[in-house]
C-alpha positions in Angstrom: 11.9 -41.1 1.9 8.3 -39.9 1.7 6.1 -40.0 -1.4 6.4 -36.3 -2.1 10.2 -36.5 -2.1 10.5 -39.7 -4.1 10.5 -40.0 -7.9 7.0 -40.7 -9.3 6.1 -44.4 -9.2 5.7 -46.4 -12.5 2.3 -46.4 -14.2 -0.3 -48.3 -12.3 -3.8 -48.9 -13.9 -6.6 -47.1 -12.2 -9.6 -48.9 -10.7 -12.0 -46.5 -12.4 -11.6 -47.4 -16.0 -13.9 -47.9 -19.0 -14.8 -51.4 -20.3 -11.5 -53.3 -21.1 -10.9 -54.2 -24.7 -12.8 -51.2 -26.2 -11.2 -48.6 -28.4 -11.9 -46.0 -25.8 -10.1 -48.0 -23.1 -7.0 -48.4 -25.4 -7.0 -44.7 -26.1 -7.4 -43.7 -22.5 -4.6 -46.1 -21.4 -2.3 -44.8 -24.1 -3.0 -41.3 -23.0 -2.5 -42.1 -19.3 0.9 -43.8 -20.0 2.1 -40.9 -22.2 1.0 -38.3 -19.6 2.7 -40.2 -16.8 5.9 -40.4 -18.7 5.8 -36.7 -19.3 5.2 -36.1 -15.6 8.2 -38.2 -14.6 10.4 -36.5 -17.2 9.3 -33.0 -16.1 9.9 -33.9 -12.5 13.5 -35.0 -13.3 14.0 -31.9 -15.4 13.0 -29.6 -12.5 15.5 -31.2 -10.2 18.3 -31.2 -12.8 17.6 -27.6 -13.8 18.0 -26.4 -10.2 21.2 -28.4 -9.8 22.6 -27.1 -13.1 21.6 -23.5 -12.2 23.5 -23.7 -8.9 26.6 -25.3 -10.5 26.7 -22.7 -13.3 26.6 -19.9 -10.8 29.4 -21.5 -8.8 31.5 -21.9 -11.9 31.0 -18.3 -12.9 32.1 -17.1 -9.4 35.0 -19.5 -8.9 36.5 -19.0 -12.4 35.8 -15.2 -12.3 34.4 -15.4 -15.9 32.1 -12.5 -15.1 35.1 -10.2 -15.8 35.0 -11.3 -19.4 31.5 -9.8 -19.6 32.6 -6.4 -18.3 31.6 -6.9 -14.7 34.1 -6.1 -11.9 32.5 -8.3 -9.3 30.3 -11.4 -9.1 27.7 -9.3 -7.2 27.6 -6.9 -10.1 27.2 -9.7 -12.6 24.3 -11.5 -10.9 22.3 -8.2 -10.3 22.9 -6.6 -13.6 23.1 -9.6 -16.0 21.6 -12.7 -14.3 18.6 -10.7 -12.9 18.8 -11.9 -9.2 20.0 -10.5 -6.0 23.6 -11.3 -4.9 22.2 -12.8 -1.6 20.1 -15.2 -3.7 23.0 -16.2 -5.8 25.1 -17.0 -2.8 22.2 -19.0 -1.3 22.1 -21.2 -4.4 25.9 -21.7 -4.4 26.2 -22.4 -0.6 23.3 -24.9 -0.8 25.0 -26.7 -3.7 28.3 -26.8 -1.9 26.8 -28.1 1.4 24.3 -30.7 0.1 26.3 -31.8 -3.0 25.0 -32.4 -6.5 23.4 -35.8 -5.7 21.3 -34.6 -2.8 20.4 -31.4 -4.5 19.1 -33.4 -7.5 17.1 -35.8 -5.3 15.4 -33.1 -3.3 15.3 -30.3 -5.9 11.5 -30.3 -6.0 11.5 -28.8 -2.5 12.7 -25.4 -3.8 15.8 -23.4 -2.9 14.4 -21.9 0.3 13.7 -25.3 2.0 16.9 -26.7 0.6 18.9 -23.9 2.1 17.5 -24.7 5.5 18.5 -28.4 5.1 22.0 -27.3 4.1 22.5 -25.9 7.6 22.6 -29.5 8.9 25.1 -32.3 8.4 24.2 -34.0 5.0 23.4 -37.3 6.8 21.1 -35.6 9.3 19.4 -33.8 6.4 18.8 -37.1 4.7 17.2 -38.5 7.9 15.1 -35.4 8.3 13.9 -35.6 4.7 13.2 -39.3 5.0 11.1 -39.0 8.1 9.0 -36.0 7.2 6.8 -34.7 4.4 8.8 -31.6 3.7 7.1 -30.9 0.5 3.7 -30.7 2.2 5.0 -28.4 5.0 5.4 -24.6 4.9 8.8 -23.0 4.9 8.3 -21.9 8.5 7.5 -25.4 9.6 10.6 -26.8 7.9 12.7 -24.1 9.6 11.3 -25.0 13.1 12.0 -28.7 12.3 15.6 -28.0 11.3 16.2 -25.8 14.4 14.8 -28.5 16.7 16.9 -31.2 15.0 20.0 -28.9 15.4 19.3 -28.4 19.1 19.0 -32.2 19.6 22.2 -32.7 17.8 23.9 -30.2 20.0 22.6 -31.9 23.2 23.9 -35.3 21.9 27.2 -33.7 21.1 27.4 -32.4 24.7 26.6 -35.9 26.1 29.3 -37.4 23.9 31.8 -34.8 25.1 30.9 -35.7 28.7 31.4 -39.4 28.0 34.7 -38.7 26.3 35.8 -36.6 29.3 34.9 -39.4 31.7 36.8 -41.9 29.6 39.8 -39.6 29.5 39.8 -39.3 33.3 39.6 -43.1 33.6 42.6 -43.5 31.3 44.5 -40.9 33.3 44.0 -42.7 36.6 45.0 -46.0 35.0 48.2 -44.5 33.7 48.9 -42.8 37.1 48.3 -46.2 38.9 50.7 -47.9 36.5 53.3 -45.2 37.0 53.1 -45.5 40.8 53.4 -49.3 40.6 56.5 -49.0 38.4 58.1 -46.5 40.8 57.4 -48.6 43.8 58.8 -51.7 42.0 62.0 -49.9 41.1 62.5 -48.6 44.6 62.1 -52.1 46.0 64.6 -53.5 43.5 67.1 -50.8 44.4 66.7 -51.4 48.1 67.2 -55.2 47.7 70.3 -54.7 45.7 72.1 -52.3 48.1 70.9 -53.7 51.5 72.7 -56.2 53.9 70.8 -59.3 55.2 69.3 -57.5 58.2 68.4 -54.7 56.0 67.0 -57.2 53.5 64.8 -58.6 56.2 63.6 -55.1 57.1 63.1 -54.5 53.4 61.1 -57.6 53.1 58.9 -56.5 56.0 58.7 -53.1 54.4 57.8 -54.8 51.1 55.0 -56.7 52.7 53.7 -53.4 54.1 54.1 -51.8 50.7 52.4 -54.7 49.0 49.5 -54.3 51.4 49.4 -50.6 50.9 49.6 -51.1 47.1 46.8 -53.7 47.3 44.7 -51.2 49.2 45.5 -48.4 46.8 44.7 -50.7 43.9 41.4 -51.6 45.5 40.6 -47.9 46.2 41.6 -46.9 42.7 39.5 -49.7 41.2 36.6 -48.7 43.3 37.0 -45.0 42.3 37.2 -46.0 38.7 34.2 -48.2 39.0 32.3 -45.5 40.8 33.3 -42.9 38.2 32.4 -45.2 35.3 29.0 -46.1 37.0 28.3 -42.4 37.6 29.2 -41.4 34.1 27.0 -44.2 32.8 24.1 -43.1 35.0 24.6 -39.5 33.9 24.8 -40.6 30.3 21.6 -42.7 30.5 19.8 -40.0 32.4 20.9 -37.3 30.0 19.8 -39.5 27.0 16.4 -40.2 28.8 15.8 -36.5 29.4 16.8 -35.6 25.9 14.5 -38.3 24.5 11.6 -37.0 26.7 12.3 -33.5 25.7 12.5 -34.4 22.1 9.2 -36.4 22.3 7.5 -33.4 24.1 8.8 -31.0 21.4 7.7 -33.4 18.7 4.2 -33.6 20.2 4.0 -29.9 20.7 5.1 -29.4 17.1 2.6 -32.0 15.9 -0.2 -30.2 17.8 0.9 -26.9 16.5 1.0 -28.2 12.9 -2.5 -29.7 13.4 -3.8 -26.4 14.7 -2.2 -24.5 11.8 -3.6 -27.0 9.3 -7.0 -26.6 10.9 -6.7 -22.8 10.7 -5.5 -23.1 7.1 -8.4 -25.3 6.2 -10.8 -22.9 7.8 -9.3 -19.9 6.0 -9.3 -21.9 2.8 -13.0 -22.7 3.2 -13.8 -19.1 4.1 -11.9 -17.9 1.1 -13.7 -20.4 -1.1 -17.1 -19.3 0.1 -16.2 -15.7 -0.3 -14.9 -16.3 -3.8 -18.1 -18.2 -4.7 -20.2 -15.3 -3.3 -18.1 -12.8 -5.2 -18.4 -14.8 -8.4 -22.2 -15.1 -8.0 -22.5 -11.4 -7.3 -20.3 -10.5 -10.2 -22.3 -12.8 -12.5 -25.5 -11.2 -11.3 -24.1 -7.7 -11.8 -22.8 -8.7 -15.2 -26.2 -10.1 -16.2 -28.0 -6.9 -15.0 -25.4 -4.8 -16.8 -25.9 -6.9 -19.9 -29.7 -6.5 -19.8 -29.3 -2.7 -19.1 -26.9 -2.4 -22.0 -29.2 -4.4 -24.3 -32.2 -2.2 -23.3 -30.1 0.9 -23.8 -28.9 -0.4 -27.2 -32.5 -1.2 -28.2 -33.6 2.2 -27.2 -30.8 3.8 -29.2 -31.6 1.6 -32.2 -35.3 2.6 -31.9 -34.4 6.3 -31.6 -32.1 6.0 -34.6 -34.9 4.2 -36.6 -37.4 7.0 -35.7 -35.0 9.7 -36.6 -34.2 7.9 -39.9 -37.9 7.5 -40.6 -38.6 11.2 -39.8 -35.7 12.3 -41.9 -37.0 10.2 -44.8 -40.4 11.5 -44.3 -39.1 15.1 -44.2 -37.1 14.5 -47.3 -40.1 12.9 -49.1 -42.4 15.7 -47.9 -39.9 18.4 -49.0 -39.6 16.7 -52.4 -43.3 16.5 -52.7 -43.7 20.2 -51.6 -41.2 21.3 -54.2 -43.0 19.2 -56.8 -46.4 20.6 -55.8 -44.9 24.1 -55.7 -43.5 23.6 -59.2 -46.8 22.3 -60.4 -48.6 25.2 -58.8 -46.2 27.7 -60.4 -46.8 26.0 -63.8 -50.5 26.2 -63.3 -50.3 29.9 -62.4 -48.2 30.5 -65.5 -50.7 28.5 -67.5 -53.6 30.4 -65.9 -51.9 33.7 -66.7 -51.5 32.7 -70.3 -55.0 31.4 -70.7 -56.7 34.4 -69.2 -54.2 36.8 -70.6 -54.2 38.6 -67.4 -53.8 42.4 -67.6 -52.0 44.4 -64.9 -55.2 45.5 -63.3 -56.1 45.7 -59.7 -58.2 42.5 -59.3 -55.5 40.4 -61.0 -52.8 41.6 -58.5 -55.0 40.9 -55.6 -55.7 37.3 -56.8 -51.9 36.7 -57.4 -51.2 37.9 -53.9 -53.8 35.7 -52.3 -52.5 32.7 -54.3 -49.0 33.3 -53.0 -50.4 33.4 -49.5 -52.2 30.1 -50.1 -48.9 28.5 -51.2 -47.0 29.8 -48.2 -49.8 28.5 -45.9 -49.6 25.1 -47.6 -45.8 24.9 -47.0 -46.3 25.9 -43.4 -48.8 23.1 -43.0 -46.3 20.7 -44.4 -43.6 21.8 -41.9 -46.0 21.5 -39.0 -46.9 18.0 -40.0 -43.2 17.1 -40.2 -42.6 18.5 -36.8 -45.5 16.4 -35.3 -44.1 13.2 -36.9 -40.6 14.0 -35.4 -42.3 14.2 -32.0 -43.9 10.8 -32.5 -47.4 12.1 -33.2 -47.7 10.1 -36.3 -51.4 9.3 -35.9 -52.4 12.9 -35.3 -50.3 14.1 -38.2 -51.8 11.5 -40.5 -55.4 12.6 -39.5 -54.6 16.3 -40.1 -53.0 15.5 -43.4 -56.0 13.5 -44.6 -58.5 16.2 -43.4 -56.5 18.9 -45.2 -56.2 16.9 -48.4 -60.0 16.3 -48.4 -60.6 20.1 -47.8 -58.2 21.0 -50.6 -59.9 18.5 -52.9 -63.3 20.0 -52.1 -61.9 23.5 -52.7 -60.4 22.4 -56.0 -63.8 21.1 -57.1 -65.4 24.4 -56.2 -62.8 26.2 -58.3 -63.4 23.9 -61.2 -67.2 24.4 -60.9 -67.0 28.2 -60.6 
């Protein structure tokens, strides 16, 4: 049996090992032995699980226990309860019945599809096929072609055996016929000798001599015919076997070449697929990196925009608070001024109050304009205008104080 069909071999130390005697070497060897034991146990479990599964399905069908589960037929049970098609269930059962539990356990790693193909052959022929070929390394189609070829060869050999048996039967028939004729002739001679007178006896003797000669000639002719028939049957048998062997060798060579071509095509497709996958992975990684950079830039821009908006909002809030504070201070100063001057309701006082209100409104408008400029990112320009306005107002305040 080939290596792929045999049980895993016992642990053999690898040539590529670390320095013996070190702690690392002991740990690696322990790990290797443990892993090998698990592999062997798992391999056995796979084969046994398939065997058990086939046997359990057969028991459920044969004992009709599916009725106890509310199913009327076995087909209904496997499709509604077991989760497989009825055709698959019958394939498992028929493979188990044809190969037997022992063969199924030995070859379980091949899978049910290849095993069902082997089950179409005689068990001994299936064993020879499995022993002479790497079925685990072949595709299902290749195994099917191999089984069909072996079946055809078996049919040819069966036909040859039938022809040989037919020739042997003919030979036995002619032997029995010859013995019957001999017995009849001997009986006729005995009867004639008993009933004849001496002259008749003499004639009978003469006749017997003729009969003996004829019988000898018949024996020789029959022997020659038997020898010719046996020789012809042997030649035909040898020729048929030779042709069958030549045809089998030619088919095996054609199959070998076909498998080699398919393997080459498979390797080419695998190489192409590997290159395509590598290119796809590289392209995907490149796109992912570009997308990540774009996302990072977008996020940075969003963070910057949020920071600017937050700063503008804070500035607006601070400016509003300061404006309210300045307005409150200005209002207090107005009230204070009114009290100090004891302003009367004359015409000049009203004009001054109106102009002061306009000054306050203008100041608030200036504050709003500066906030808008900051929101648009014109911080430097807003700062220059604010500083210039502050200096002008300070100068104006000094003029008021000096007036």
